C-alpha angles and dihedrals in degrees: 000000000000123000093250097051115106112247121200112252093238089063095052125095105177107294091346132087117221115237133163121229131174123229136190112248092249091052092051089047089054093049088052091048093049091048092051094046092048093040094235136119121276088245091055092047092049091049090050092048091049088049090053090048092050090050089053090049093050087050088058099260111145130190123254107256118227119196109219129196113254114226122220119259125190118247105245131208122253099244093182087083095060111121112225094223101034102040124206128322130193089213 
């Protein structure tokens, strides 16, 4: 998101934009540890850690890439097409 892009009000928190990210338990533990050691909130610690990571990226540091096995998932039906009166047809 660029600074000039309109953000819905419900996603704003002061100067910040609310987003949801997922973390591994060990990563979250480290954010908590950093926050405690620096006497700051977990949000502030996470923002700082992201800032450090972005600085590393801008300075050409790239992550190690790990190829992971993809597990099989069934192809599911689109149930949004089901007509209330007529039900579902395999046709």
